[in-house]
HTML snippet that shows the backbone in 3Dmol.js (N, CA, C, O; Angstrom):
<script src="https://3Dmol.org/build/3Dmol-min.js"></script>
<div id="view" style="width:600px;height:400px;position:relative"></div>
<script>
const pdb = `
ATOM      1  N   MET A   1      -1.674 -15.444 -15.722  1.00  0.00           N
ATOM      2  CA  MET A   1      -1.375 -15.610 -14.309  1.00  0.00           C
ATOM      3  C   MET A   1      -2.335 -14.746 -13.483  1.00  0.00           C
ATOM      4  O   MET A   1      -2.547 -13.573 -13.793  1.00  0.00           O
ATOM      5  N   LYS A   2      -2.900 -15.323 -12.453  1.00  0.00           N
ATOM      6  CA  LYS A   2      -3.851 -14.625 -11.595  1.00  0.00           C
ATOM      7  C   LYS A   2      -3.103 -13.654 -10.681  1.00  0.00           C
ATOM      8  O   LYS A   2      -2.079 -13.999 -10.091  1.00  0.00           O
ATOM      9  N   SER A   3      -3.624 -12.454 -10.576  1.00  0.00           N
ATOM     10  CA  SER A   3      -3.000 -11.439  -9.735  1.00  0.00           C
ATOM     11  C   SER A   3      -3.210 -11.765  -8.258  1.00  0.00           C
ATOM     12  O   SER A   3      -4.280 -12.219  -7.854  1.00  0.00           O
ATOM     13  N   LEU A   4      -2.190 -11.528  -7.479  1.00  0.00           N
ATOM     14  CA  LEU A   4      -2.291 -11.751  -6.037  1.00  0.00           C
ATOM     15  C   LEU A   4      -2.960 -10.573  -5.331  1.00  0.00           C
ATOM     16  O   LEU A   4      -3.418 -10.702  -4.196  1.00  0.00           O
ATOM     17  N   ILE A   5      -3.014  -9.428  -6.007  1.00  0.00           N
ATOM     18  CA  ILE A   5      -3.654  -8.237  -5.457  1.00  0.00           C
ATOM     19  C   ILE A   5      -4.844  -7.892  -6.349  1.00  0.00           C
ATOM     20  O   ILE A   5      -4.715  -7.806  -7.570  1.00  0.00           O
ATOM     21  N   THR A   6      -6.001  -7.695  -5.723  1.00  0.00           N
ATOM     22  CA  THR A   6      -7.204  -7.358  -6.480  1.00  0.00           C
ATOM     23  C   THR A   6      -7.919  -6.189  -5.823  1.00  0.00           C
ATOM     24  O   THR A   6      -7.590  -5.779  -4.710  1.00  0.00           O
ATOM     25  N   GLN A   7      -8.897  -5.665  -6.534  1.00  0.00           N
ATOM     26  CA  GLN A   7      -9.757  -4.615  -5.996  1.00  0.00           C
ATOM     27  C   GLN A   7     -11.190  -4.932  -6.391  1.00  0.00           C
ATOM     28  O   GLN A   7     -11.467  -5.350  -7.515  1.00  0.00           O
ATOM     29  N   ASP A   8     -12.084  -4.724  -5.452  1.00  0.00           N
ATOM     30  CA  ASP A   8     -13.509  -4.943  -5.692  1.00  0.00           C
ATOM     31  C   ASP A   8     -14.252  -3.881  -4.890  1.00  0.00           C
ATOM     32  O   ASP A   8     -14.083  -3.799  -3.673  1.00  0.00           O
ATOM     33  N   PRO A   9     -15.069  -3.071  -5.550  1.00  0.00           N
ATOM     34  CA  PRO A   9     -15.770  -2.017  -4.823  1.00  0.00           C
ATOM     35  C   PRO A   9     -16.641  -2.536  -3.678  1.00  0.00           C
ATOM     36  O   PRO A   9     -16.998  -1.774  -2.779  1.00  0.00           O
ATOM     37  N   LYS A  10     -16.983  -3.819  -3.704  1.00  0.00           N
ATOM     38  CA  LYS A  10     -17.825  -4.400  -2.657  1.00  0.00           C
ATOM     39  C   LYS A  10     -17.015  -4.873  -1.449  1.00  0.00           C
ATOM     40  O   LYS A  10     -17.586  -5.224  -0.417  1.00  0.00           O
ATOM     41  N   ILE A  11     -15.686  -4.885  -1.576  1.00  0.00           N
ATOM     42  CA  ILE A  11     -14.834  -5.358  -0.482  1.00  0.00           C
ATOM     43  C   ILE A  11     -13.936  -4.217  -0.023  1.00  0.00           C
ATOM     44  O   ILE A  11     -13.142  -3.688  -0.800  1.00  0.00           O
ATOM     45  N   LEU A  12     -14.069  -3.846   1.237  1.00  0.00           N
ATOM     46  CA  LEU A  12     -13.277  -2.777   1.851  1.00  0.00           C
ATOM     47  C   LEU A  12     -13.300  -1.490   1.030  1.00  0.00           C
ATOM     48  O   LEU A  12     -12.297  -0.782   0.941  1.00  0.00           O
ATOM     49  N   GLY A  13     -14.440  -1.199   0.439  1.00  0.00           N
ATOM     50  CA  GLY A  13     -14.587   0.043  -0.309  1.00  0.00           C
ATOM     51  C   GLY A  13     -13.710   0.144  -1.542  1.00  0.00           C
ATOM     52  O   GLY A  13     -13.441   1.243  -2.026  1.00  0.00           O
ATOM     53  N   GLY A  14     -13.265  -0.984  -2.050  1.00  0.00           N
ATOM     54  CA  GLY A  14     -12.449  -0.979  -3.264  1.00  0.00           C
ATOM     55  C   GLY A  14     -10.960  -0.851  -3.033  1.00  0.00           C
ATOM     56  O   GLY A  14     -10.188  -0.728  -3.983  1.00  0.00           O
ATOM     57  N   LYS A  15     -10.547  -0.878  -1.759  1.00  0.00           N
ATOM     58  CA  LYS A  15      -9.107  -0.816  -1.478  1.00  0.00           C
ATOM     59  C   LYS A  15      -8.427  -2.054  -2.055  1.00  0.00           C
ATOM     60  O   LYS A  15      -9.043  -3.116  -2.136  1.00  0.00           O
ATOM     61  N   PRO A  16      -7.168  -1.928  -2.454  1.00  0.00           N
ATOM     62  CA  PRO A  16      -6.454  -3.115  -2.932  1.00  0.00           C
ATOM     63  C   PRO A  16      -6.289  -4.125  -1.794  1.00  0.00           C
ATOM     64  O   PRO A  16      -5.879  -3.781  -0.685  1.00  0.00           O
ATOM     65  N   ILE A  17      -6.619  -5.375  -2.101  1.00  0.00           N
ATOM     66  CA  ILE A  17      -6.553  -6.439  -1.098  1.00  0.00           C
ATOM     67  C   ILE A  17      -5.779  -7.628  -1.650  1.00  0.00           C
ATOM     68  O   ILE A  17      -5.556  -7.743  -2.855  1.00  0.00           O
ATOM     69  N   ILE A  18      -5.379  -8.498  -0.751  1.00  0.00           N
ATOM     70  CA  ILE A  18      -4.784  -9.756  -1.163  1.00  0.00           C
ATOM     71  C   ILE A  18      -5.932 -10.628  -1.660  1.00  0.00           C
ATOM     72  O   ILE A  18      -6.906 -10.858  -0.943  1.00  0.00           O
ATOM     73  N   ALA A  19      -5.806 -11.106  -2.889  1.00  0.00           N
ATOM     74  CA  ALA A  19      -6.877 -11.862  -3.542  1.00  0.00           C
ATOM     75  C   ALA A  19      -7.368 -13.002  -2.652  1.00  0.00           C
ATOM     76  O   ALA A  19      -6.581 -13.736  -2.054  1.00  0.00           O
ATOM     77  N   GLY A  20      -8.692 -13.127  -2.585  1.00  0.00           N
ATOM     78  CA  GLY A  20      -9.306 -14.201  -1.817  1.00  0.00           C
ATOM     79  C   GLY A  20      -9.380 -13.944  -0.327  1.00  0.00           C
ATOM     80  O   GLY A  20      -9.774 -14.823   0.440  1.00  0.00           O
ATOM     81  N   THR A  21      -8.998 -12.729   0.095  1.00  0.00           N
ATOM     82  CA  THR A  21      -9.041 -12.375   1.514  1.00  0.00           C
ATOM     83  C   THR A  21      -9.705 -11.013   1.667  1.00  0.00           C
ATOM     84  O   THR A  21     -10.092 -10.373   0.689  1.00  0.00           O
ATOM     85  N   ARG A  22      -9.824 -10.594   2.907  1.00  0.00           N
ATOM     86  CA  ARG A  22     -10.257  -9.233   3.206  1.00  0.00           C
ATOM     87  C   ARG A  22      -9.103  -8.477   3.861  1.00  0.00           C
ATOM     88  O   ARG A  22      -9.317  -7.533   4.621  1.00  0.00           O
ATOM     89  N   ILE A  23      -7.886  -8.902   3.558  1.00  0.00           N
ATOM     90  CA  ILE A  23      -6.690  -8.249   4.095  1.00  0.00           C
ATOM     91  C   ILE A  23      -6.195  -7.248   3.053  1.00  0.00           C
ATOM     92  O   ILE A  23      -5.859  -7.618   1.928  1.00  0.00           O
ATOM     93  N   SER A  24      -6.156  -5.979   3.445  1.00  0.00           N
ATOM     94  CA  SER A  24      -5.756  -4.938   2.498  1.00  0.00           C
ATOM     95  C   SER A  24      -4.237  -4.812   2.417  1.00  0.00           C
ATOM     96  O   SER A  24      -3.501  -5.188   3.330  1.00  0.00           O
ATOM     97  N   VAL A  25      -3.807  -4.272   1.292  1.00  0.00           N
ATOM     98  CA  VAL A  25      -2.389  -3.945   1.128  1.00  0.00           C
ATOM     99  C   VAL A  25      -1.984  -2.979   2.239  1.00  0.00           C
ATOM    100  O   VAL A  25      -0.896  -3.092   2.803  1.00  0.00           O
ATOM    101  N   GLU A  26      -2.850  -2.049   2.543  1.00  0.00           N
ATOM    102  CA  GLU A  26      -2.593  -1.079   3.606  1.00  0.00           C
ATOM    103  C   GLU A  26      -2.310  -1.779   4.935  1.00  0.00           C
ATOM    104  O   GLU A  26      -1.382  -1.396   5.648  1.00  0.00           O
ATOM    105  N   THR A  27      -3.092  -2.790   5.273  1.00  0.00           N
ATOM    106  CA  THR A  27      -2.884  -3.528   6.522  1.00  0.00           C
ATOM    107  C   THR A  27      -1.503  -4.163   6.554  1.00  0.00           C
ATOM    108  O   THR A  27      -0.803  -4.082   7.564  1.00  0.00           O
ATOM    109  N   ILE A  28      -1.105  -4.796   5.453  1.00  0.00           N
ATOM    110  CA  ILE A  28       0.213  -5.434   5.390  1.00  0.00           C
ATOM    111  C   ILE A  28       1.308  -4.393   5.575  1.00  0.00           C
ATOM    112  O   ILE A  28       2.258  -4.619   6.325  1.00  0.00           O
ATOM    113  N   LEU A  29       1.184  -3.258   4.901  1.00  0.00           N
ATOM    114  CA  LEU A  29       2.197  -2.209   5.026  1.00  0.00           C
ATOM    115  C   LEU A  29       2.256  -1.650   6.440  1.00  0.00           C
ATOM    116  O   LEU A  29       3.339  -1.368   6.953  1.00  0.00           O
ATOM    117  N   GLU A  30       1.103  -1.490   7.070  1.00  0.00           N
ATOM    118  CA  GLU A  30       1.084  -1.000   8.455  1.00  0.00           C
ATOM    119  C   GLU A  30       1.776  -1.983   9.393  1.00  0.00           C
ATOM    120  O   GLU A  30       2.507  -1.574  10.294  1.00  0.00           O
ATOM    121  N   LEU A  31       1.547  -3.276   9.184  1.00  0.00           N
ATOM    122  CA  LEU A  31       2.197  -4.286  10.020  1.00  0.00           C
ATOM    123  C   LEU A  31       3.709  -4.236   9.848  1.00  0.00           C
ATOM    124  O   LEU A  31       4.458  -4.290  10.823  1.00  0.00           O
ATOM    125  N   ILE A  32       4.148  -4.134   8.602  1.00  0.00           N
ATOM    126  CA  ILE A  32       5.584  -4.071   8.334  1.00  0.00           C
ATOM    127  C   ILE A  32       6.178  -2.790   8.912  1.00  0.00           C
ATOM    128  O   ILE A  32       7.254  -2.819   9.509  1.00  0.00           O
ATOM    129  N   SER A  33       5.484  -1.671   8.739  1.00  0.00           N
ATOM    130  CA  SER A  33       6.020  -0.403   9.249  1.00  0.00           C
ATOM    131  C   SER A  33       6.024  -0.346  10.773  1.00  0.00           C
ATOM    132  O   SER A  33       6.767   0.436  11.365  1.00  0.00           O
ATOM    133  N   SER A  34       5.197  -1.173  11.409  1.00  0.00           N
ATOM    134  CA  SER A  34       5.203  -1.228  12.877  1.00  0.00           C
ATOM    135  C   SER A  34       6.339  -2.100  13.406  1.00  0.00           C
ATOM    136  O   SER A  34       6.559  -2.193  14.614  1.00  0.00           O
ATOM    137  N   GLY A  35       7.058  -2.738  12.473  1.00  0.00           N
ATOM    138  CA  GLY A  35       8.212  -3.536  12.881  1.00  0.00           C
ATOM    139  C   GLY A  35       8.032  -5.034  12.767  1.00  0.00           C
ATOM    140  O   GLY A  35       8.956  -5.790  13.071  1.00  0.00           O
ATOM    141  N   MET A  36       6.863  -5.480  12.337  1.00  0.00           N
ATOM    142  CA  MET A  36       6.643  -6.922  12.210  1.00  0.00           C
ATOM    143  C   MET A  36       7.443  -7.488  11.043  1.00  0.00           C
ATOM    144  O   MET A  36       7.515  -6.884   9.974  1.00  0.00           O
ATOM    145  N   GLU A  37       8.033  -8.638  11.259  1.00  0.00           N
ATOM    146  CA  GLU A  37       8.734  -9.371  10.208  1.00  0.00           C
ATOM    147  C   GLU A  37       7.704 -10.187   9.430  1.00  0.00           C
ATOM    148  O   GLU A  37       6.609 -10.457   9.923  1.00  0.00           O
ATOM    149  N   LYS A  38       8.067 -10.574   8.217  1.00  0.00           N
ATOM    150  CA  LYS A  38       7.143 -11.377   7.403  1.00  0.00           C
ATOM    151  C   LYS A  38       6.724 -12.648   8.127  1.00  0.00           C
ATOM    152  O   LYS A  38       5.559 -13.041   8.069  1.00  0.00           O
ATOM    153  N   ASN A  39       7.663 -13.293   8.808  1.00  0.00           N
ATOM    154  CA  ASN A  39       7.322 -14.529   9.525  1.00  0.00           C
ATOM    155  C   ASN A  39       6.311 -14.283  10.640  1.00  0.00           C
ATOM    156  O   ASN A  39       5.464 -15.133  10.913  1.00  0.00           O
ATOM    157  N   GLU A  40       6.398 -13.122  11.281  1.00  0.00           N
ATOM    158  CA  GLU A  40       5.425 -12.780  12.323  1.00  0.00           C
ATOM    159  C   GLU A  40       4.038 -12.554  11.713  1.00  0.00           C
ATOM    160  O   GLU A  40       3.024 -12.958  12.282  1.00  0.00           O
ATOM    161  N   ILE A  41       4.014 -11.908  10.558  1.00  0.00           N
ATOM    162  CA  ILE A  41       2.734 -11.687   9.876  1.00  0.00           C
ATOM    163  C   ILE A  41       2.117 -13.027   9.501  1.00  0.00           C
ATOM    164  O   ILE A  41       0.909 -13.223   9.639  1.00  0.00           O
ATOM    165  N   LEU A  42       2.946 -13.942   9.028  1.00  0.00           N
ATOM    166  CA  LEU A  42       2.448 -15.274   8.654  1.00  0.00           C
ATOM    167  C   LEU A  42       1.891 -16.027   9.860  1.00  0.00           C
ATOM    168  O   LEU A  42       0.943 -16.799   9.717  1.00  0.00           O
ATOM    169  N   LYS A  43       2.464 -15.815  11.042  1.00  0.00           N
ATOM    170  CA  LYS A  43       1.927 -16.454  12.254  1.00  0.00           C
ATOM    171  C   LYS A  43       0.587 -15.837  12.634  1.00  0.00           C
ATOM    172  O   LYS A  43      -0.335 -16.534  13.058  1.00  0.00           O
ATOM    173  N   GLU A  44       0.492 -14.515  12.474  1.00  0.00           N
ATOM    174  CA  GLU A  44      -0.742 -13.795  12.806  1.00  0.00           C
ATOM    175  C   GLU A  44      -1.862 -14.096  11.796  1.00  0.00           C
ATOM    176  O   GLU A  44      -3.038 -14.166  12.152  1.00  0.00           O
ATOM    177  N   TYR A  45      -1.468 -14.269  10.545  1.00  0.00           N
ATOM    178  CA  TYR A  45      -2.415 -14.544   9.457  1.00  0.00           C
ATOM    179  C   TYR A  45      -1.947 -15.803   8.723  1.00  0.00           C
ATOM    180  O   TYR A  45      -1.395 -15.707   7.627  1.00  0.00           O
ATOM    181  N   PRO A  46      -2.162 -16.975   9.313  1.00  0.00           N
ATOM    182  CA  PRO A  46      -1.604 -18.220   8.756  1.00  0.00           C
ATOM    183  C   PRO A  46      -2.138 -18.605   7.380  1.00  0.00           C
ATOM    184  O   PRO A  46      -1.567 -19.473   6.718  1.00  0.00           O
ATOM    185  N   PHE A  47      -3.211 -17.980   6.947  1.00  0.00           N
ATOM    186  CA  PHE A  47      -3.763 -18.275   5.621  1.00  0.00           C
ATOM    187  C   PHE A  47      -3.042 -17.499   4.515  1.00  0.00           C
ATOM    188  O   PHE A  47      -3.287 -17.734   3.332  1.00  0.00           O
ATOM    189  N   LEU A  48      -2.151 -16.572   4.898  1.00  0.00           N
ATOM    190  CA  LEU A  48      -1.376 -15.832   3.905  1.00  0.00           C
ATOM    191  C   LEU A  48      -0.097 -16.583   3.562  1.00  0.00           C
ATOM    192  O   LEU A  48       0.347 -17.461   4.303  1.00  0.00           O
ATOM    193  N   THR A  49       0.484 -16.222   2.425  1.00  0.00           N
ATOM    194  CA  THR A  49       1.767 -16.797   2.018  1.00  0.00           C
ATOM    195  C   THR A  49       2.803 -15.680   1.904  1.00  0.00           C
ATOM    196  O   THR A  49       2.463 -14.498   1.847  1.00  0.00           O
ATOM    197  N   LYS A  50       4.068 -16.081   1.872  1.00  0.00           N
ATOM    198  CA  LYS A  50       5.135 -15.096   1.681  1.00  0.00           C
ATOM    199  C   LYS A  50       4.961 -14.362   0.359  1.00  0.00           C
ATOM    200  O   LYS A  50       5.217 -13.161   0.269  1.00  0.00           O
ATOM    201  N   LYS A  51       4.525 -15.086  -0.666  1.00  0.00           N
ATOM    202  CA  LYS A  51       4.319 -14.463  -1.980  1.00  0.00           C
ATOM    203  C   LYS A  51       3.244 -13.378  -1.914  1.00  0.00           C
ATOM    204  O   LYS A  51       3.374 -12.335  -2.555  1.00  0.00           O
ATOM    205  N   GLN A  52       2.195 -13.620  -1.148  1.00  0.00           N
ATOM    206  CA  GLN A  52       1.127 -12.628  -1.027  1.00  0.00           C
ATOM    207  C   GLN A  52       1.620 -11.379  -0.302  1.00  0.00           C
ATOM    208  O   GLN A  52       1.298 -10.258  -0.696  1.00  0.00           O
ATOM    209  N   ILE A  53       2.392 -11.576   0.744  1.00  0.00           N
ATOM    210  CA  ILE A  53       2.932 -10.430   1.481  1.00  0.00           C
ATOM    211  C   ILE A  53       3.864  -9.630   0.582  1.00  0.00           C
ATOM    212  O   ILE A  53       3.801  -8.401   0.552  1.00  0.00           O
ATOM    213  N   GLN A  54       4.718 -10.318  -0.141  1.00  0.00           N
ATOM    214  CA  GLN A  54       5.635  -9.633  -1.051  1.00  0.00           C
ATOM    215  C   GLN A  54       4.866  -8.925  -2.162  1.00  0.00           C
ATOM    216  O   GLN A  54       5.261  -7.842  -2.596  1.00  0.00           O
ATOM    217  N   ALA A  55       3.782  -9.522  -2.620  1.00  0.00           N
ATOM    218  CA  ALA A  55       2.957  -8.887  -3.653  1.00  0.00           C
ATOM    219  C   ALA A  55       2.372  -7.567  -3.147  1.00  0.00           C
ATOM    220  O   ALA A  55       2.276  -6.601  -3.904  1.00  0.00           O
ATOM    221  N   ALA A  56       1.983  -7.524  -1.876  1.00  0.00           N
ATOM    222  CA  ALA A  56       1.454  -6.288  -1.291  1.00  0.00           C
ATOM    223  C   ALA A  56       2.529  -5.206  -1.270  1.00  0.00           C
ATOM    224  O   ALA A  56       2.263  -4.052  -1.608  1.00  0.00           O
ATOM    225  N   VAL A  57       3.730  -5.577  -0.878  1.00  0.00           N
ATOM    226  CA  VAL A  57       4.847  -4.625  -0.851  1.00  0.00           C
ATOM    227  C   VAL A  57       5.155  -4.147  -2.271  1.00  0.00           C
ATOM    228  O   VAL A  57       5.345  -2.953  -2.499  1.00  0.00           O
ATOM    229  N   ASN A  58       5.204  -5.070  -3.211  1.00  0.00           N
ATOM    230  CA  ASN A  58       5.492  -4.717  -4.603  1.00  0.00           C
ATOM    231  C   ASN A  58       4.423  -3.789  -5.175  1.00  0.00           C
ATOM    232  O   ASN A  58       4.734  -2.844  -5.900  1.00  0.00           O
ATOM    233  N   TYR A  59       3.167  -4.067  -4.844  1.00  0.00           N
ATOM    234  CA  TYR A  59       2.056  -3.237  -5.321  1.00  0.00           C
ATOM    235  C   TYR A  59       2.245  -1.796  -4.845  1.00  0.00           C
ATOM    236  O   TYR A  59       2.125  -0.854  -5.627  1.00  0.00           O
ATOM    237  N   ALA A  60       2.540  -1.640  -3.564  1.00  0.00           N
ATOM    238  CA  ALA A  60       2.732  -0.301  -3.005  1.00  0.00           C
ATOM    239  C   ALA A  60       3.943   0.386  -3.630  1.00  0.00           C
ATOM    240  O   ALA A  60       3.899   1.583  -3.914  1.00  0.00           O
ATOM    241  N   ALA A  61       5.010  -0.355  -3.840  1.00  0.00           N
ATOM    242  CA  ALA A  61       6.214   0.222  -4.440  1.00  0.00           C
ATOM    243  C   ALA A  61       5.928   0.738  -5.848  1.00  0.00           C
ATOM    244  O   ALA A  61       6.421   1.797  -6.237  1.00  0.00           O
ATOM    245  N   LYS A  62       5.140  -0.003  -6.603  1.00  0.00           N
ATOM    246  CA  LYS A  62       4.795   0.441  -7.960  1.00  0.00           C
ATOM    247  C   LYS A  62       3.963   1.718  -7.920  1.00  0.00           C
ATOM    248  O   LYS A  62       4.155   2.611  -8.744  1.00  0.00           O
ATOM    249  N   LEU A  63       3.042   1.808  -6.968  1.00  0.00           N
ATOM    250  CA  LEU A  63       2.233   3.026  -6.848  1.00  0.00           C
ATOM    251  C   LEU A  63       3.103   4.230  -6.527  1.00  0.00           C
ATOM    252  O   LEU A  63       2.952   5.291  -7.133  1.00  0.00           O
ATOM    253  N   VAL A  64       4.000   4.070  -5.587  1.00  0.00           N
ATOM    254  CA  VAL A  64       4.886   5.166  -5.206  1.00  0.00           C
ATOM    255  C   VAL A  64       5.785   5.539  -6.380  1.00  0.00           C
ATOM    256  O   VAL A  64       6.065   6.716  -6.605  1.00  0.00           O
ATOM    257  N   GLY A  65       6.226   4.551  -7.112  1.00  0.00           N
ATOM    258  CA  GLY A  65       7.080   4.807  -8.267  1.00  0.00           C
ATOM    259  C   GLY A  65       6.383   5.589  -9.362  1.00  0.00           C
ATOM    260  O   GLY A  65       7.039   6.270 -10.151  1.00  0.00           O
ATOM    261  N   LYS A  66       5.064   5.502  -9.423  1.00  0.00           N
ATOM    262  CA  LYS A  66       4.290   6.216 -10.443  1.00  0.00           C
ATOM    263  C   LYS A  66       3.925   7.633 -10.019  1.00  0.00           C
ATOM    264  O   LYS A  66       3.496   8.437 -10.847  1.00  0.00           O
ATOM    265  N   GLU A  67       4.093   7.946  -8.731  1.00  0.00           N
ATOM    266  CA  GLU A  67       3.722   9.276  -8.249  1.00  0.00           C
ATOM    267  C   GLU A  67       4.599  10.336  -8.888  1.00  0.00           C
ATOM    268  O   GLU A  67       5.796  10.141  -9.098  1.00  0.00           O
ATOM    269  N   GLU A  68       3.971  11.462  -9.190  1.00  0.00           N
ATOM    270  CA  GLU A  68       4.734  12.586  -9.698  1.00  0.00           C
ATOM    271  C   GLU A  68       5.239  13.384  -8.514  1.00  0.00           C
ATOM    272  O   GLU A  68       4.561  13.515  -7.495  1.00  0.00           O
ATOM    273  N   SER A  69       6.410  13.902  -8.662  1.00  0.00           N
ATOM    274  CA  SER A  69       7.044  14.649  -7.592  1.00  0.00           C
ATOM    275  C   SER A  69       7.063  16.127  -7.958  1.00  0.00           C
ATOM    276  O   SER A  69       7.464  16.504  -9.060  1.00  0.00           O
ATOM    277  N   TYR A  70       6.633  16.941  -7.035  1.00  0.00           N
ATOM    278  CA  TYR A  70       6.640  18.384  -7.248  1.00  0.00           C
ATOM    279  C   TYR A  70       7.517  19.012  -6.180  1.00  0.00           C
ATOM    280  O   TYR A  70       7.256  18.882  -4.984  1.00  0.00           O
ATOM    281  N   ILE A  71       8.539  19.682  -6.621  1.00  0.00           N
ATOM    282  CA  ILE A  71       9.453  20.328  -5.684  1.00  0.00           C
ATOM    283  C   ILE A  71       9.280  21.833  -5.842  1.00  0.00           C
ATOM    284  O   ILE A  71       9.443  22.387  -6.929  1.00  0.00           O
ATOM    285  N   PHE A  72       8.950  22.467  -4.744  1.00  0.00           N
ATOM    286  CA  PHE A  72       8.756  23.908  -4.750  1.00  0.00           C
ATOM    287  C   PHE A  72       9.762  24.536  -3.806  1.00  0.00           C
ATOM    288  O   PHE A  72      10.083  23.981  -2.756  1.00  0.00           O
ATOM    289  N   ASP A  73      10.250  25.694  -4.195  1.00  0.00           N
ATOM    290  CA  ASP A  73      11.091  26.395  -3.235  1.00  0.00           C
ATOM    291  C   ASP A  73      10.183  27.238  -2.341  1.00  0.00           C
ATOM    292  O   ASP A  73       9.001  27.416  -2.633  1.00  0.00           O
ATOM    293  N   LYS A  74      10.739  27.742  -1.273  1.00  0.00           N
ATOM    294  CA  LYS A  74       9.953  28.464  -0.273  1.00  0.00           C
ATOM    295  C   LYS A  74       9.233  29.666  -0.883  1.00  0.00           C
ATOM    296  O   LYS A  74       8.095  29.950  -0.509  1.00  0.00           O
ATOM    297  N   ALA A  75       9.865  30.367  -1.803  1.00  0.00           N
ATOM    298  CA  ALA A  75       9.254  31.545  -2.422  1.00  0.00           C
ATOM    299  C   ALA A  75       7.997  31.161  -3.202  1.00  0.00           C
ATOM    300  O   ALA A  75       7.009  31.895  -3.179  1.00  0.00           O
ATOM    301  N   GLN A  76       8.023  30.022  -3.890  1.00  0.00           N
ATOM    302  CA  GLN A  76       6.847  29.576  -4.639  1.00  0.00           C
ATOM    303  C   GLN A  76       5.689  29.257  -3.700  1.00  0.00           C
ATOM    304  O   GLN A  76       4.540  29.583  -3.995  1.00  0.00           O
ATOM    305  N   VAL A  77       5.985  28.628  -2.586  1.00  0.00           N
ATOM    306  CA  VAL A  77       4.949  28.279  -1.615  1.00  0.00           C
ATOM    307  C   VAL A  77       4.341  29.542  -1.027  1.00  0.00           C
ATOM    308  O   VAL A  77       3.119  29.647  -0.918  1.00  0.00           O
ATOM    309  N   VAL A  78       5.174  30.497  -0.650  1.00  0.00           N
ATOM    310  CA  VAL A  78       4.685  31.750  -0.081  1.00  0.00           C
ATOM    311  C   VAL A  78       3.836  32.490  -1.111  1.00  0.00           C
ATOM    312  O   VAL A  78       2.765  32.997  -0.777  1.00  0.00           O
ATOM    313  N   ALA A  79       4.300  32.559  -2.354  1.00  0.00           N
ATOM    314  CA  ALA A  79       3.548  33.245  -3.407  1.00  0.00           C
ATOM    315  C   ALA A  79       2.193  32.578  -3.622  1.00  0.00           C
ATOM    316  O   ALA A  79       1.190  33.259  -3.836  1.00  0.00           O
ATOM    317  N   HIS A  80       2.163  31.274  -3.567  1.00  0.00           N
ATOM    318  CA  HIS A  80       0.900  30.549  -3.738  1.00  0.00           C
ATOM    319  C   HIS A  80      -0.059  30.862  -2.595  1.00  0.00           C
ATOM    320  O   HIS A  80      -1.246  31.093  -2.823  1.00  0.00           O
ATOM    321  N   GLU A  81       0.450  30.871  -1.377  1.00  0.00           N
ATOM    322  CA  GLU A  81      -0.396  31.148  -0.213  1.00  0.00           C
ATOM    323  C   GLU A  81      -0.934  32.574  -0.263  1.00  0.00           C
ATOM    324  O   GLU A  81      -2.086  32.812   0.102  1.00  0.00           O
ATOM    325  N   ILE A  82      -0.116  33.522  -0.710  1.00  0.00           N
ATOM    326  CA  ILE A  82      -0.544  34.921  -0.787  1.00  0.00           C
ATOM    327  C   ILE A  82      -1.628  35.092  -1.846  1.00  0.00           C
ATOM    328  O   ILE A  82      -2.556  35.881  -1.668  1.00  0.00           O
ATOM    329  N   SER A  83      -1.511  34.352  -2.949  1.00  0.00           N
ATOM    330  CA  SER A  83      -2.466  34.502  -4.047  1.00  0.00           C
ATOM    331  C   SER A  83      -3.828  33.894  -3.745  1.00  0.00           C
ATOM    332  O   SER A  83      -4.771  34.103  -4.507  1.00  0.00           O
ATOM    333  N   ARG A  84      -3.950  33.174  -2.691  1.00  0.00           N
ATOM    334  CA  ARG A  84      -5.236  32.546  -2.335  1.00  0.00           C
ATOM    335  C   ARG A  84      -6.216  33.552  -1.917  1.00  0.00           C
ATOM    336  O   ARG A  84      -7.350  33.209  -1.583  1.00  0.00           O
TER     337      ARG A  84
END
`;
const viewer = $3Dmol.createViewer("view");
viewer.addModel(pdb, "pdb");
viewer.setStyle({}, {cartoon: {color: "spectrum"}});
viewer.zoomTo();
viewer.render();
</script>
């Protein structure tokens, strides 16, 4: 199955994009975070599909899910800053 999200160093500096377009995952997320509904995005970018928009959201969710979380208490942060 062909991936809906691709990366190419020659397109947008290698940012993840919707395959076959120059629309980045970042752009889709920014539109959604600004309050746009999927149907509004489809009107603005009629060449996109709901599946492509959802693929962008899923891609970002997987990246966030892979991030490691570091929790420091205030004393650790202060000690780190002092040791610099």
